[in-house]
C-alpha positions as CSV (number, residue, x, y, z in Angstrom):
1,M,66.5,87.6,59.5
2,I,67.6,88.2,62.9
3,H,64.1,87.3,64.4
4,Q,63.8,84.0,62.5
5,H,67.6,83.7,63.9
6,I,66.4,84.6,67.6
7,K,63.5,81.9,67.0
8,S,65.2,78.9,66.5
9,L,67.9,79.2,69.5
10,P,65.2,77.0,71.6
11,H,66.0,74.0,69.1
12,H,69.3,74.1,70.4
13,P,70.4,74.7,74.1
14,K,73.7,74.2,73.7
15,R,73.8,77.0,71.7
16,V,71.9,79.1,74.0
17,I,74.1,78.6,77.1
18,V,77.6,79.3,74.8
19,I,76.0,82.6,73.3
20,S,74.5,83.9,76.6
21,L,77.9,82.9,78.4
22,I,80.0,84.7,75.6
23,I,77.1,88.2,76.4
24,A,78.1,87.5,80.0
25,L,81.4,88.0,79.3
26,A,81.4,90.6,77.1
27,I,79.6,92.3,79.1
28,G,81.8,91.5,82.5
29,I,85.1,92.9,80.4
30,F,83.1,96.3,79.2
31,G,82.0,96.9,82.6
32,Y,85.4,96.2,84.6
33,Q,87.1,98.2,81.7
34,K,84.6,100.8,82.4
35,I,84.9,101.0,86.3
36,N,88.3,101.0,86.4
37,Q,88.9,103.7,83.8
38,K,86.5,106.0,85.9
39,I,88.3,104.9,89.1
40,Y,91.8,105.2,88.1
41,P,92.6,107.4,85.2
42,P,96.2,107.7,83.9
43,V,98.5,109.6,86.1
44,V,100.8,112.2,84.1
45,P,103.3,114.4,87.0
46,D,104.3,117.7,86.2
47,N,105.9,120.5,88.2
48,S,102.5,121.9,89.2
49,S,99.3,120.1,89.6
50,T,98.2,116.5,87.9
51,N,95.0,115.2,87.6
52,N,94.9,111.8,89.8
53,Y,91.8,109.7,91.7
54,G,93.5,106.6,92.9
55,G,96.5,106.1,90.6
56,N,99.5,104.1,91.9
57,A,102.3,106.9,90.4
58,S,104.4,108.7,92.3
59,V,103.3,112.1,92.3
60,S,103.9,115.7,93.8
61,N,100.8,117.8,93.3
62,L,97.7,116.7,92.0
63,T,94.3,118.1,91.3
64,L,91.3,115.6,92.7
65,E,88.4,115.8,91.0
66,F,84.6,114.0,91.4
67,L,84.2,111.9,88.4
68,A,80.3,112.2,88.5
69,G,78.2,115.7,88.5
70,G,75.9,116.4,91.5
71,R,75.2,118.4,95.0
72,I,78.1,118.3,97.5
73,A,77.2,116.7,100.2
74,S,80.3,116.9,102.6
75,V,83.9,118.4,102.6
76,S,85.7,117.0,105.6
77,V,88.9,118.8,105.1
78,K,90.6,122.3,104.8
79,A,94.0,123.6,103.4
80,G,96.6,122.4,105.6
81,D,94.7,119.1,106.8
82,K,97.4,116.2,106.5
83,V,95.4,113.3,105.4
84,S,96.3,109.5,104.9
85,K,95.9,107.8,102.2
86,G,92.2,106.5,101.2
87,T,90.9,109.0,103.8
88,V,87.3,110.5,102.2
89,L,87.9,113.9,101.8
90,A,84.9,115.6,100.1
91,T,81.5,113.1,99.1
92,L,78.4,114.0,96.6
93,E,74.8,113.2,97.4
94,A,74.3,109.8,96.7
95,E,71.0,108.5,97.2
96,N,70.2,107.2,93.5
97,A,73.8,105.7,93.1
98,Q,73.3,104.1,96.9
99,G,69.6,102.8,95.8
100,A,71.0,101.4,92.5
101,L,73.7,99.6,94.4
102,A,71.0,98.2,96.5
103,Q,68.5,96.9,93.5
104,A,71.7,95.7,92.0
105,Q,72.9,94.0,94.7
106,A,69.5,92.1,95.2
107,A,69.2,91.3,92.0
108,Y,72.7,89.6,92.1
109,E,71.8,87.7,95.6
110,T,68.2,86.4,93.6
111,A,70.4,85.1,90.7
112,K,72.6,83.4,92.9
113,A,70.0,82.0,94.9
114,N,68.3,80.5,91.6
115,Y,71.3,79.4,90.8
116,Q,71.7,77.3,94.2
117,K,68.4,76.0,94.1
118,I,68.7,74.5,90.6
119,I,71.8,72.8,91.8
120,N,70.0,71.9,95.2
121,G,67.1,70.5,93.6
122,A,68.7,68.0,91.3
123,T,68.2,64.9,92.7
124,G,65.9,65.8,95.5
125,S,66.4,63.4,98.7
126,A,69.5,61.7,97.8
127,I,70.7,65.8,97.8
128,D,69.6,66.1,101.2
129,V,71.1,63.2,102.5
130,A,74.8,64.1,101.0
131,K,74.2,68.0,102.1
132,A,73.9,66.4,105.6
133,A,76.9,64.3,105.7
134,V,79.0,67.4,104.3
135,H,77.1,68.9,107.6
136,T,78.0,66.5,109.9
137,A,81.6,66.3,108.2
138,Q,82.1,70.0,108.7
139,V,81.1,69.5,112.3
140,N,83.2,66.9,113.0
141,L,86.1,68.9,111.5
142,D,85.5,72.1,113.3
143,G,85.1,69.6,116.8
144,I,88.5,67.8,116.5
145,T,90.5,71.2,115.6
146,K,89.4,73.0,118.8
147,Q,90.1,70.1,121.0
148,Q,93.4,69.9,119.5
149,N,94.4,73.1,119.2
150,I,93.6,72.7,123.4
151,L,95.9,69.9,123.0
152,V,98.6,71.7,121.4
153,Q,98.2,74.8,123.8
154,N,98.3,72.7,127.0
155,A,101.7,71.1,125.7
156,K,103.1,74.1,124.9
157,T,102.3,75.7,128.2
158,N,103.6,72.6,130.1
159,L,107.0,73.1,127.8
160,L,107.2,76.7,128.6
161,N,106.8,76.3,132.3
162,S,109.5,73.6,132.6
163,T,111.1,74.0,136.3
164,L,111.6,77.8,135.5
165,A,114.6,79.2,138.2
166,A,116.5,82.1,138.3
167,K,120.1,82.1,137.2
168,S,122.8,84.7,137.9
169,N,125.4,85.4,135.0
170,T,127.4,87.3,137.6
171,D,127.4,86.1,140.8
172,T,126.8,82.1,141.6
173,S,127.3,82.1,144.9
174,I,123.9,83.7,146.0
175,T,121.3,81.5,146.6
176,P,118.9,82.2,143.7
177,P,115.1,84.0,144.7
178,P,112.8,80.9,143.8
179,I,110.1,81.6,140.7
180,T,106.8,80.1,141.6
181,G,103.4,80.3,139.5
182,T,102.5,79.1,136.1
183,Y,103.6,81.3,133.1
184,V,100.9,82.3,130.7
185,K,102.3,84.0,128.0
186,N,102.6,82.3,124.7
187,V,106.2,84.0,124.1
188,E,109.9,82.4,124.2
189,G,112.9,84.0,125.5
190,A,114.2,85.4,129.0
191,I,112.8,87.6,131.7
192,T,115.8,89.4,133.6
193,I,115.7,90.7,136.9
194,V,118.1,93.8,138.0
195,V,117.9,94.4,142.2
196,N,118.2,98.0,143.0
197,Q,118.1,100.0,146.2
198,G,115.6,103.0,146.3
199,G,114.4,104.6,148.7
200,T,114.0,102.9,152.3
201,G,113.4,99.4,150.4
202,G,114.8,97.6,147.4
203,Y,112.8,97.3,144.1
204,F,113.9,94.9,140.8
205,T,113.3,96.3,137.0
206,I,112.0,93.5,135.0
207,G,113.3,93.5,131.2
208,G,113.8,91.0,128.4
209,I,110.7,89.9,126.9
210,E,108.9,91.1,129.8
211,N,108.9,95.2,131.3
212,G,107.6,96.6,134.6
213,T,109.4,96.8,138.0
214,G,108.0,95.1,141.7
215,V,109.3,95.3,145.3
216,V,111.6,93.3,147.1
217,N,110.1,91.4,149.4
218,A,111.4,88.5,151.9
219,T,108.1,87.2,153.1
220,V,105.7,87.6,149.8
221,P,106.2,86.8,146.6
222,E,106.2,89.4,144.1
223,P,104.3,89.3,141.0
224,I,106.7,89.6,137.5
225,A,104.7,91.7,135.6
226,D,101.4,90.3,134.1
227,T,103.5,86.8,133.2
228,G,101.8,84.7,136.3
229,L,105.2,84.3,137.7
230,Y,106.4,85.4,141.3
231,I,109.9,85.8,142.6
232,Q,110.6,86.0,145.9
233,F,114.3,87.5,147.7
234,P,114.5,85.3,150.8
235,A,116.0,87.5,153.8
236,G,119.3,87.7,155.3
237,T,121.0,87.9,151.7
238,S,121.7,91.2,149.9
239,Y,120.3,91.2,146.6
240,V,120.8,94.7,145.9
241,G,122.9,94.9,142.3
242,T,122.1,91.1,141.7
243,A,120.9,90.6,137.8
244,W,118.9,87.2,137.3
245,E,117.2,85.6,134.0
246,I,114.8,83.4,134.0
247,D,114.9,81.3,130.7
248,I,111.5,80.1,129.2
249,P,111.5,77.4,128.3
250,N,114.4,76.2,130.8
251,T,116.1,73.9,128.8
252,T,117.9,72.8,131.6
253,A,115.3,71.8,133.8
254,P,115.0,67.8,134.3
255,N,111.6,68.0,132.6
256,Y,112.1,69.5,129.8
257,L,112.7,66.9,127.5
258,A,109.9,65.1,128.7
259,N,107.9,68.4,128.0
260,Y,109.2,69.0,124.3
261,N,109.0,65.4,123.2
262,A,105.2,65.7,124.8
263,Y,105.0,68.9,123.0
264,Q,106.1,67.5,119.5
265,S,103.6,64.5,120.1
266,A,100.7,66.6,120.4
267,L,101.6,68.5,117.3
268,Q,101.9,65.4,115.4
269,S,98.5,64.3,116.8
270,Q,96.9,67.4,115.8
271,S,98.2,67.4,112.3
272,E,97.3,63.8,111.8
273,A,93.7,64.3,113.4
274,V,92.6,67.6,111.9
275,A,94.3,66.0,108.1
276,G,91.9,62.7,108.8
277,A,88.8,65.0,109.1
278,Q,89.1,67.7,106.6
279,A,89.8,64.4,103.9
280,N,86.4,63.2,105.2
281,L,85.0,66.8,104.5
282,D,86.4,66.6,101.0
283,Q,84.8,63.1,100.4
284,A,81.5,64.5,101.1
285,N,81.8,67.5,99.3
286,A,83.0,65.6,96.4
287,S,80.1,62.9,96.8
288,L,77.6,66.1,96.7
289,T,79.3,67.5,94.0
290,A,78.5,64.4,91.9
291,L,74.6,64.0,92.7
292,A,74.8,68.1,91.9
293,T,76.0,67.2,88.4
294,T,73.1,65.3,87.7
295,A,71.0,69.1,87.2
296,R,70.5,69.6,83.1
297,P,73.7,71.1,82.0
298,E,71.9,74.3,80.3
299,D,69.6,75.1,83.2
300,V,72.9,75.3,85.5
301,A,74.8,77.2,82.5
302,M,71.9,79.9,82.0
303,A,71.4,80.1,85.9
304,E,75.4,80.5,86.1
305,A,75.5,83.2,83.1
306,Q,72.3,85.1,84.8
307,M,74.3,85.5,88.0
308,N,77.4,86.6,86.2
309,N,75.8,89.4,84.9
310,A,74.3,90.3,88.2
311,Q,77.4,90.3,89.5
312,G,78.8,92.9,87.1
313,A,75.6,94.8,87.4
314,V,76.9,95.0,90.8
315,E,80.5,95.9,90.3
316,I,79.3,98.9,87.7
317,A,76.8,100.1,91.0
318,Q,80.1,100.1,93.1
319,A,81.6,102.1,90.5
320,A,79.3,105.0,90.3
321,L,78.7,104.7,94.4
322,Q,82.6,105.3,94.1
323,N,82.6,108.5,91.5
324,T,80.2,110.2,94.1
325,I,83.2,110.3,96.6
326,I,87.0,111.8,96.5
327,T,89.7,109.8,98.5
328,A,93.4,110.9,99.2
329,P,95.3,108.7,96.7
330,E,98.5,108.7,99.1
331,D,99.3,110.3,102.1
332,G,99.8,113.9,101.5
333,T,98.9,117.5,102.5
334,V,95.8,119.4,101.4
335,V,96.6,122.5,99.5
336,S,93.6,123.8,99.0
337,V,89.6,123.1,99.0
338,D,87.8,125.0,95.8
339,I,84.1,123.3,96.8
340,A,81.8,123.8,99.7
341,P,78.5,121.3,100.5
342,G,75.7,122.6,98.6
343,Q,77.4,123.6,95.4
344,I,76.4,121.3,92.0
345,A,79.7,119.5,91.7
346,T,80.5,118.8,87.2
347,P,82.3,115.7,86.3
348,N,86.7,116.2,86.2
349,S,86.4,119.5,87.5
350,P,89.1,120.9,89.9
351,A,87.9,120.5,93.7
352,I,91.2,119.7,95.8
353,E,94.8,120.7,95.1
354,F,96.8,118.0,96.9
355,T,100.1,117.3,97.7
356,S,101.7,113.9,98.2
357,N,104.4,112.7,100.1
358,V,105.4,110.6,98.0
359,S,108.1,112.5,95.7
360,V,108.6,112.1,91.8
361,N,111.9,110.7,91.0
């Protein structure tokens, strides 16, 4: 009866598709549950030791184990070592698991390519034209995005450099030292300059959004850290003990409002230009999708089911490889190591005693 039922399926392609998708879903769910059971077994805290490998519960003492058996390849910690969460503590020889994963990944790539081939080959030359339109729209979007980013950055640089000047909050009778250069950072705030006397000459310290020091020079402008700005203290005036502030941007500058409006305009233009280019790309992709739907639904569904099955196999192989590795589940300290390279490990046998930094509530 079973053989007769299977032989009758080709006469009902839609039924084949539905059954294949149900089988693929069941395999995926089963594999996912198994993977999570292996990688994340329950953690049950107690006052001595607790089995744990990747669990999220807050624990104090843990016993870490391999979830697979085999010859131990490496042990990278010793008793007393402090490690962070995710650090690899020990591994098994895993050539077979690595090979299985490589094969599963290759099978997935083959299934994915087959699925894409079915989609791409749906309408021949018409879909090639649609693909070219998508490519053109993508190139156009990338170009406009890059161009608009440059325009916005230039406008912001002009805004941040709105006639920069040093201002004193304590002594307004002293002529402010001139500020020259172009501010090259993209950080807003205030740079503070405090002039001090030291040795044979004065020096200044830099604070606020920058840090550093400089020499008080009356003839040559001195750099203000790596901001691109320079400060010069004119001869004939003692600046020792004075403090100066450079606001970035300088909202009291005569050209601030014009630069601010130009920056806002650049942001608006960027938003509109990029949105328009994105809309063109979305339309091109929609046209391509509409053409691709002319492929036979049963062929597309079958290829998609095969691709999903192959992806599930990759996840299972990844979990099998992960079972050959012990990693630190939390930040903590290695208490003892009961394994050594070359030994044969059995699944779920105590390997490393570990104390978590997370306290049990």
